[in-house]
VOPAGU-2260 file (C-alpha; in pm, 1 decimal, decimal comma):
REM VOPAGU-2260
SITE   aa  ch    i         X         Y         Z
SITE  PHE   A    0     335,1    1894,8   -1753,1
SITE  LEU   A    1     534,0    1582,5   -1650,8
SITE  ILE   A    2     743,9    1781,9   -1381,4
SITE  SER   A    3     437,3    1935,0   -1235,6
SITE  THR   A    4     255,6    1604,5   -1214,9
SITE  VAL   A    5     562,9    1467,7   -1020,9
SITE  LEU   A    6     562,5    1747,5    -779,4
SITE  LEU   A    7     169,8    1724,4    -722,8
SITE  THR   A    8     229,8    1344,0    -661,4
SITE  LEU   A    9     516,8    1389,2    -420,0
SITE  SER   A   10     348,7    1667,8    -225,3
SITE  THR   A   11     183,3    1615,8     112,8
SITE  ASN   A   12     -19,7    1807,0     350,7
SITE  VAL   A   13     112,1    1768,0     693,9
SITE  ILE   A   14     -86,7    1919,4     971,9
SITE  GLY   A   15      89,9    1975,4    1309,1
SITE  ARG   A   16    -196,8    1873,0    1532,8
SITE  LYS   A   17     -55,3    1618,7    1793,0
SITE  GLN   A   18    -308,6    1341,8    1904,4
SITE  SER   A   19    -264,4     972,0    1985,2
SITE  HIS   A   20    -264,7     772,4    1678,1
SITE  PRO   A   21    -528,4     511,7    1701,1
SITE  SER   A   22    -425,4     193,9    1571,6
SITE  HIS   A   23    -646,5     165,8    1242,4
SITE  ILE   A   24    -802,7    -175,6    1148,4
SITE  PRO   A   25    -922,3    -180,3     779,7
SITE  THR   A   26   -1285,0    -157,4     689,6
SITE  ALA   A   27   -1304,9    -535,9     606,8
SITE  PHE   A   28   -1167,1    -627,4     962,6
SITE  ALA   A   29   -1360,5    -396,3    1195,2
SITE  ALA   A   30   -1685,3    -575,1    1207,6
SITE  GLN   A   31   -1558,9    -904,1    1342,4
SITE  ARG   A   32   -1300,6    -741,8    1566,7
SITE  SER   A   33   -1589,4    -594,5    1776,1
SITE  THR   A   34   -1748,6    -940,6    1844,8
SITE  GLY   A   35   -1442,3   -1154,2    1809,5
SITE  LYS   A   36   -1670,8   -1420,0    1630,1
SITE  ASP   A   37   -1673,0   -1577,8    1307,5
SITE  ASP   A   38   -2038,2   -1643,7    1196,7
SITE  GLY   A   39   -1952,5   -1730,8     830,5
SITE  SER   A   40   -2057,1   -1393,7     704,5
SITE  PHE   A   41   -1714,1   -1265,1     698,6
SITE  PHE   A   42   -1366,2   -1409,3     631,8
SITE  LYS   A   43   -1176,1   -1559,9     941,9
SITE  ASN   A   44   -1091,5   -1271,1    1166,0
SITE  PRO   A   45    -732,5   -1246,7    1226,8
SITE  PHE   A   46    -783,8   -1008,8    1504,8
SITE  ALA   A   47   -1016,6   -1223,8    1731,2
SITE  SER   A   48    -729,1   -1338,1    1946,4
SITE  THR   A   49    -578,8   -1003,5    1966,1
SITE  PRO   A   50    -494,1    -943,1    2356,3
SITE  PRO   A   51    -624,0    -645,5    2538,9
SITE  GLU   A   52    -484,1    -328,9    2412,2
SITE  SER   A   53    -194,9    -180,2    2606,5
SITE  GLU   A   54    -224,8     144,9    2826,4
SITE  LEU   A   55      47,3     292,9    2617,8
SITE  THR   A   56     -39,8     501,3    2345,4
SITE  THR   A   57      40,3     409,4    1981,8
SITE  GLU   A   58     308,7     682,4    1984,7
SITE  GLU   A   59     467,2     528,9    2327,3
SITE  THR   A   60     451,7     175,6    2199,3
SITE  THR   A   61     626,7     280,4    1867,9
SITE  LYS   A   62     912,9     469,7    2044,9
SITE  MET   A   63     969,4     181,9    2288,2
SITE  ILE   A   64     984,2     -77,7    2010,9
SITE  LEU   A   65    1209,1     142,2    1793,3
SITE  ASP   A   66    1447,5     209,6    2078,9
SITE  SER   A   67    1457,6    -160,4    2134,3
SITE  LEU   A   68    1559,1    -223,5    1772,2
SITE  GLY   A   69    1819,2      63,6    1770,8
SITE  ILE   A   70    1608,5     289,6    1537,2
SITE  GLU   A   71    1610,6     647,7    1588,4
SITE  ALA   A   72    1239,0     773,5    1558,4
SITE  MET   A   73    1182,6    1062,3    1325,5
SITE  GLU   A   74     897,0    1308,5    1295,2
SITE  PRO   A   75     699,1    1308,9     960,4
SITE  ARG   A   76     859,6    1579,4     703,2
SITE  ALA   A   77     725,9    1663,2     373,5
SITE  PHE   A   78     948,2    1588,7      78,5
SITE  TYR   A   79    1221,6    1447,0     313,6
SITE  THR   A   80    1454,0    1212,0     164,1
SITE  ASP   A   81    1729,4    1006,9     355,9
SITE  PRO   A   82    2051,6    1099,0     194,6
SITE  ASP   A   83    2152,2     749,9     206,6
SITE  ARG   A   84    1856,0     666,3     -21,3
SITE  MET   A   85    1862,6     934,3    -279,2
SITE  VAL   A   86    1944,3     694,2    -580,0
SITE  ASP   A   87    1691,2     433,1    -438,2
SITE  VAL   A   88    1408,5     723,0    -464,4
SITE  ALA   A   89    1522,6     833,4    -788,7
SITE  THR   A   90    1512,1     503,0    -950,0
SITE  ALA   A   91    1193,3     411,8    -769,2
SITE  LEU   A   92    1032,0     743,4    -924,5
SITE  MET   A   93    1121,6     593,5   -1282,9
SITE  PRO   A   94     807,5     360,2   -1315,8
SITE  PHE   A   95     593,0     664,5   -1235,5
SITE  ILE   A   96     757,9     851,7   -1518,9
SITE  PHE   A   97     747,8     589,2   -1768,9
SITE  ARG   A   98     378,7     515,2   -1695,2
SITE  PHE   A   99     287,4     876,0   -1710,8
SITE  GLY   A  100     161,3     886,8   -1346,0
SITE  SER   A  101     -80,6     581,8   -1386,2
SITE  GLY   A  102    -218,8     494,6   -1062,4
SITE  SER   A  103    -134,9     827,7    -888,2
SITE  PHE   A  104    -479,3     993,5    -952,3
SITE  THR   A  105    -809,0     821,1    -848,1
SITE  GLU   A  106   -1072,7     736,5   -1112,6
SITE  GLY   A  107   -1274,4    1055,1   -1180,0
SITE  TYR   A  108   -1023,0    1293,7   -1035,3
SITE  SER   A  109   -1099,9    1648,6   -1009,9
SITE  LEU   A  110   -1020,2    1961,3    -810,8
SITE  SER   A  111   -1238,3    2227,7    -643,0
SITE  VAL   A  112   -1208,4    2535,7    -422,7
SITE  GLU   A  113   -1409,8    2500,1    -103,4
SITE  PRO   A  114   -1447,3    2694,4     231,4
SITE  ARG   A  115   -1160,9    2620,9     472,8
SITE  ASP   A  116   -1204,3    2346,3     712,7
SITE  ASP   A  117    -901,9    2242,4     916,6
SITE  THR   A  118   -1068,1    1936,9    1042,9
SITE  LYS   A  119   -1040,7    1787,2     676,6
SITE  TYR   A  120    -743,4    1694,2     453,2
SITE  SER   A  121    -680,6    1956,7     163,7
SITE  VAL   A  122    -408,9    1990,5    -107,5
SITE  LYS   A  123    -343,1    2367,6     -31,0
SITE  LYS   A  124    -501,3    2639,4     206,5
SITE  LEU   A  125    -596,5    2971,6      30,9
SITE  GLY   A  126    -570,4    3233,4     293,4
SITE  ASN   A  127    -788,3    3220,0     596,6
SITE  ASP   A  128   -1125,9    3100,4     428,0
SITE  LYS   A  129   -1067,2    2884,4     127,5
SITE  GLN   A  130    -884,3    2556,5      50,4
SITE  ILE   A  131    -825,0    2346,1    -256,7
SITE  VAL   A  132    -971,9    1999,0    -231,2
SITE  GLU   A  133    -928,6    1683,9    -442,3
SITE  THR   A  134   -1225,8    1454,6    -517,4
SITE  GLY   A  135   -1279,6    1130,7    -731,5
SITE  ALA   A  136   -1557,5     891,9    -825,5
SITE  LYS   A  137   -1728,1     735,2    -525,8
SITE  VAL   A  138   -1584,3     390,1    -429,5
SITE  THR   A  139   -1812,4     114,9    -510,1
SITE  PRO   A  140   -1833,7    -100,9    -203,7
SITE  PRO   A  141   -1838,1    -482,9    -222,1
SITE  ARG   A  142   -2179,3    -657,9    -230,5
SITE  PHE   A  143   -2072,7    -887,1      21,9
SITE  ASN   A  144   -1819,6    -756,4     283,6
SITE  ARG   A  145   -1638,3   -1082,7     320,5
SITE  GLY   A  146   -1272,9    -942,2     357,8
SITE  PRO   A  147   -1033,9    -768,3     107,3
SITE  ILE   A  148    -943,9    -874,5    -242,5
SITE  ILE   A  149    -653,6   -1092,4    -235,6
SITE  ILE   A  150    -389,7   -1045,5    -493,2
SITE  TYR   A  151     -70,0   -1283,6    -528,0
SITE  GLU   A  152     206,7   -1083,8    -713,9
SITE  PHE   A  153     567,6    -948,3    -698,6
SITE  GLU   A  154     723,7    -597,4    -725,8
SITE  GLY   A  155     947,5    -674,5   -1015,6
SITE  CYS   A  156     669,7    -784,5   -1267,2
SITE  PRO   A  157     563,3    -539,0   -1502,2
SITE  PHE   A  158     197,3    -722,5   -1544,8
SITE  CYS   A  159     176,7    -692,1   -1157,0
SITE  ARG   A  160     265,7    -338,7   -1197,6
SITE  LYS   A  161     -31,6    -264,0   -1410,5
SITE  VAL   A  162    -275,4    -454,7   -1173,7
SITE  ARG   A  163    -148,0    -264,0    -871,8
SITE  GLU   A  164    -198,0      67,0   -1067,9
SITE  ALA   A  165    -568,8     -43,2   -1118,3
SITE  VAL   A  166    -597,1     -94,1    -717,5
SITE  SER   A  167    -456,1     223,3    -648,4
SITE  MET   A  168    -677,7     427,2    -913,1
SITE  LEU   A  169    -988,8     243,1    -773,2
SITE  SER   A  170    -870,4     324,9    -396,6
SITE  LEU   A  171    -920,7     -41,8    -312,1
SITE  GLU   A  172    -826,9    -222,0      11,4
SITE  VAL   A  173    -632,4    -532,7    -114,4
SITE  GLU   A  174    -433,3    -800,6      83,0
SITE  PHE   A  175    -108,8    -848,4    -116,8
SITE  ARG   A  176      60,5   -1191,7     -89,3
SITE  PRO   A  177     402,0   -1133,8    -195,8
SITE  CYS   A  178     549,0   -1392,2    -455,2
SITE  PRO   A  179     925,4   -1333,6    -512,9
SITE  GLN   A  180    1135,0   -1652,5    -581,8
SITE  GLY   A  181    1148,3   -1850,1    -249,1
SITE  SER   A  182     817,2   -1722,5    -139,8
SITE  PRO   A  183     557,8   -1975,7      24,7
SITE  TYR   A  184     278,5   -1786,9    -145,7
SITE  ARG   A  185     438,2   -1853,1    -478,3
SITE  LYS   A  186     482,0   -2223,6    -389,7
SITE  GLU   A  187     101,5   -2230,9    -278,2
SITE  ILE   A  188     -16,8   -2117,7    -626,7
SITE  LYS   A  189     220,2   -2323,1    -822,9
SITE  GLU   A  190     129,2   -2634,5    -629,9
SITE  LYS   A  191    -238,7   -2570,6    -663,6
SITE  TYR   A  192    -271,8   -2461,5   -1030,6
SITE  GLY   A  193      44,2   -2627,9   -1175,4
SITE  ASP   A  194     173,9   -2504,2   -1530,6
SITE  ARG   A  195    -122,6   -2254,7   -1583,2
SITE  ALA   A  196     -13,8   -2069,2   -1259,8
SITE  THR   A  197     102,7   -1713,8   -1339,7
SITE  PHE   A  198     130,2   -1381,9   -1170,4
SITE  PRO   A  199     -64,6   -1192,9   -1083,4
SITE  PHE   A  200    -322,3   -1417,9    -957,1
SITE  MET   A  201    -636,0   -1250,7    -799,1
SITE  SER   A  202    -895,4   -1400,3    -554,5
SITE  ASP   A  203   -1210,8   -1183,1    -457,6
SITE  PRO   A  204   -1396,0   -1343,4    -146,2
SITE  ASN   A  205   -1681,1   -1093,1    -207,4
SITE  THR   A  206   -1789,5   -1238,2    -544,1
SITE  GLY   A  207   -1611,1   -1597,2    -560,5
SITE  VAL   A  208   -1413,3   -1477,7    -867,1
SITE  GLU   A  209   -1056,0   -1605,7    -906,7
SITE  MET   A  210    -839,0   -1521,3   -1218,6
SITE  PHE   A  211    -505,9   -1517,7   -1359,7
SITE  GLU   A  212    -383,2   -1273,3   -1662,5
SITE  SER   A  213    -317,0    -910,8   -1575,3
SITE  ASN   A  214    -554,9    -763,4   -1830,6
SITE  ASP   A  215    -856,8    -989,4   -1715,5
SITE  VAL   A  216    -795,0    -870,2   -1355,9
SITE  ILE   A  217    -797,0    -518,3   -1439,7
SITE  GLU   A  218   -1108,3    -537,7   -1643,8
SITE  TYR   A  219   -1274,2    -723,6   -1367,3
SITE  LEU   A  220   -1160,2    -447,5   -1110,1
SITE  PHE   A  221   -1300,6    -171,0   -1318,6
SITE  ARG   A  222   -1621,5    -360,1   -1400,7
SITE  THR   A  223   -1676,3    -458,6   -1038,6
SITE  TYR   A  224   -1555,5    -150,4    -841,5
SITE  GLY   A  225   -1501,7     123,6   -1082,5
SITE  VAL   A  226   -1762,5     365,3   -1255,4
SITE  GLY   A  227   -1599,1     384,4   -1592,5
SITE  ALA   A  228   -1410,8     195,0   -1874,3
SITE  VAL   A  229   -1056,1      75,8   -1816,2
SITE  PRO   A  230    -824,0     387,7   -1900,3
SITE  PRO   A  231    -606,3     398,5   -2182,2
SITE  LEU   A  232    -271,2     348,9   -1988,2
SITE  LEU   A  233    -417,9      13,3   -1842,6
SITE  GLN   A  234    -556,5    -130,6   -2154,1
SITE  ASN   A  235    -466,3    -433,9   -2306,7
SITE  ASN   A  236    -163,7    -362,8   -2538,4
SITE  ILE   A  237     207,4    -425,1   -2568,4
SITE  LEU   A  238     315,0     -53,1   -2531,5
SITE  ASN   A  239     172,8     -26,0   -2199,8
SITE  THR   A  240     324,9    -338,3   -2075,4
SITE  LEU   A  241     665,9    -241,8   -2237,4
SITE  MET   A  242     659,2      92,1   -2040,6
SITE  ALA   A  243     584,5     -65,4   -1738,7
SITE  GLY   A  244     891,5    -304,9   -1762,8
SITE  LEU   A  245    1121,8     -15,9   -1875,4
SITE  GLY   A  246    1022,5     164,7   -1575,6
SITE  LEU   A  247    1104,7    -117,5   -1367,2
SITE  ALA   A  248    1425,7    -185,7   -1500,9
SITE  PHE   A  249    1587,9      90,5   -1318,5
SITE  ARG   A  250    1529,6    -111,4    -998,7
SITE  TRP   A  251    1744,3    -395,1   -1127,9
SITE  GLY   A  252    1494,9    -661,1   -1027,6
SITE  LYS   A  253    1406,7    -539,6    -674,2
SITE  GLY   A  254    1112,6    -740,4    -536,8
SITE  SER   A  255    1167,9   -1021,8    -744,6
SITE  GLN   A  256    1404,4   -1247,1    -502,5
SITE  GLY   A  257    1284,5   -1310,8    -160,7
SITE  LYS   A  258    1530,5   -1273,3     119,2
SITE  SER   A  259    1560,2   -1471,6     456,9
SITE  SER   A  260    1275,6   -1362,2     694,4
SITE  ASN   A  261    1046,3   -1431,0     980,3
SITE  PRO   A  262     709,5   -1293,5     862,3
SITE  PRO   A  263     463,8   -1224,9    1120,9
SITE  GLU   A  264     117,6   -1382,9    1182,7
SITE  LEU   A  265     -89,3   -1081,0    1104,6
SITE  PRO   A  266     -85,8    -879,8     785,7
SITE  LEU   A  267      53,4    -540,9     820,5
SITE  ILE   A  268    -144,8    -242,6     705,7
SITE  LEU   A  269      23,0      -0,2     452,0
SITE  TRP   A  270    -151,3     325,9     349,0
SITE  THR   A  271       6,9     429,2       5,9
SITE  GLY   A  272     -33,7     492,2    -369,6
SITE  GLU   A  273     141,5     338,3    -651,8
SITE  GLY   A  274     256,2     679,4    -772,6
SITE  SER   A  275     479,1     736,0    -465,5
SITE  PRO   A  276     846,0     637,9    -497,8
SITE  TYR   A  277     876,0     614,5    -109,9
SITE  GLY   A  278     593,8     389,6    -101,7
SITE  LYS   A  279     753,2     150,5    -376,3
SITE  LEU   A  280    1067,6     105,0    -172,3
SITE  VAL   A  281     859,4     -12,9     126,9
SITE  LYS   A  282     646,4    -218,8    -108,9
SITE  GLU   A  283     955,8    -367,2    -244,7
SITE  GLU   A  284    1088,0    -451,2     116,2
SITE  LEU   A  285     772,9    -605,9     219,4
SITE  CYS   A  286     783,1    -826,3    -116,5
SITE  GLU   A  287    1121,7    -950,9     -45,7
SITE  LEU   A  288    1052,5   -1030,4     320,0
SITE  LYS   A  289     744,5   -1218,5     195,3
SITE  ILE   A  290     528,7   -1017,7     457,2
SITE  ARG   A  291     160,1   -1008,6     342,7
SITE  HIS   A  292       5,9    -659,3     383,2
SITE  VAL   A  293    -325,9    -509,6     350,8
SITE  GLN   A  294    -281,9    -209,5     113,3
SITE  ILE   A  295    -534,8     111,9     166,9
SITE  SER   A  296    -482,7     279,5    -156,6
SITE  CYS   A  297    -443,0     659,5    -115,7
SITE  PRO   A  298    -408,9     810,4    -495,8
SITE  ARG   A  299    -484,9    1167,0    -541,4
SITE  GLY   A  300    -849,1    1242,7    -500,6
SITE  SER   A  301    -906,3     915,6    -297,5
SITE  PRO   A  302   -1160,8     946,8       9,1
SITE  GLN   A  303    -902,0     729,6     181,3
SITE  ARG   A  304    -674,4    1036,2     216,7
SITE  ASP   A  305    -956,1    1180,4     413,3
SITE  ARG   A  306    -971,9     844,0     638,2
SITE  LEU   A  307    -605,1     869,7     711,1
SITE  PHE   A  308    -604,5    1225,3     817,2
SITE  GLU   A  309    -892,6    1168,4    1057,7
SITE  GLU   A  310    -691,4     880,5    1201,5
SITE  THR   A  311    -365,0    1056,0    1252,8
SITE  GLY   A  312    -430,3    1429,1    1222,6
SITE  ARG   A  313    -213,5    1454,0     906,8
SITE  PHE   A  314    -176,2    1300,0     572,8
SITE  GLN   A  315     142,3    1150,5     433,8
SITE  ILE   A  316     236,4     817,1     270,1
SITE  PRO   A  317     359,1     566,1     321,2
SITE  TYR   A  318     200,7     505,8     663,6
SITE  LEU   A  319     265,5     152,3     813,5
SITE  GLU   A  320      72,4      -9,4    1097,1
SITE  ASP   A  321     175,8    -332,5    1240,1
SITE  PRO   A  322     -85,4    -496,9    1433,6
SITE  ASN   A  323     128,5    -753,9    1591,2
SITE  ASN   A  324     329,2    -498,9    1787,4
SITE  GLY   A  325     102,9    -180,0    1803,4
SITE  VAL   A  326     363,6       6,3    1573,9
SITE  ALA   A  327     249,1     304,9    1356,4
SITE  LEU   A  328     504,9     468,8    1133,9
SITE  PHE   A  329     546,3     742,6     882,7
SITE  GLU   A  330     867,3     810,3     695,0
SITE  SER   A  331     980,7     548,5     453,3
SITE  SER   A  332    1342,2     527,4     580,1
SITE  VAL   A  333    1232,8     440,5     926,2
SITE  ILE   A  334     967,2     194,7     788,3
SITE  LEU   A  335    1233,1       5,9     586,4
SITE  GLU   A  336    1463,5      15,3     889,9
SITE  TYR   A  337    1200,1    -137,3    1104,9
SITE  LEU   A  338    1086,2    -411,3     874,8
SITE  GLU   A  339    1461,5    -520,9     822,5
SITE  ARG   A  340    1527,0    -535,4    1182,2
SITE  MET   A  341    1207,9    -679,8    1316,7
SITE  TYR   A  342    1140,9    -945,9    1045,3
SITE  GLY   A  343    1457,2    -993,2     834,1
SITE  LEU   A  344    1712,2   -1251,6     911,2
SITE  LYS   A  345    2069,2   -1195,2     871,6
SITE  LYS   A  346    2281,1   -1448,8     692,0
SITE  PRO   A  347    2564,7   -1583,6     915,0
SITE  SER   A  348    2902,2   -1441,3     856,4
SITE  ILE   A  349    3058,1   -1775,7     828,7
SITE  GLU   A  350    2945,9   -2016,7     558,1
SITE  TYR   A  351    2912,3   -2368,3     674,2
SITE  MET   A  352    2983,2   -2677,2     454,4
């Protein structure tokens, strides 16, 4: 069963339909960008001052920037793993295994056979007239659309891992502010709350709720945005936290220590799910580079998968959009190289006294 679950989680449905990939803006950002105004009903719009869009398509812009960075563009390929990253992918899969796939499937997950429709995402085509479709519980929208939930956390923390699983399971859009050692976001929370500051820390602008403690955050998310009780794998007990820690141990502290970086002004947009080992590698890099990013969670059965398919003509995660440069990328190996070369700072080869 576990092997079948792993294969199901890693599988992707790639459609060969070519199109210009429009630069996607998360739901919380869309309304203000159309007006460029902040009337107080939404959070401050980071896209209000964005210059007019280039005449180049997203693909052309992406290729131009990749060429300037010396990165070879790559067509999305299902199940492709960079040979140089085999060990990383294998160890990034360990949290999924130790947590029994928690966060990989949306709340209320189910499978059904429906008439074939090539304009919609599906798990598998069955001949010429049928397809297997995944669905889940309907996402509960926030009462006030004031922006995404904000979570301060870091990848190497087992308590944060459980909260990320809840975020993924509920198909939420969340702005993550990475807090590894040396992060300005970590310093911000520590200075504001002093000794009682721990991670993760959640702030929901839609309700005004702020809280520490992973178990409290998980209960709040399911109570506010879910339709059922907290699932057993996310409930408050020592075994769940222990298994989360054991899974992360294979990554040797990745995502716990910050690296020298020059983070962009606008948050990046990452489509992924907590069960994806490829997505985890990208999340670790974003965390260590201290780059805030809006995650659009795409577990199996999530309506977010349909959104990504409609935007790009295919579904595959992780998928990164950088509104600072107009870049949009599939393939984790290319994304990792892009993040390091665009926003990472190399240490000088000579140490000065």
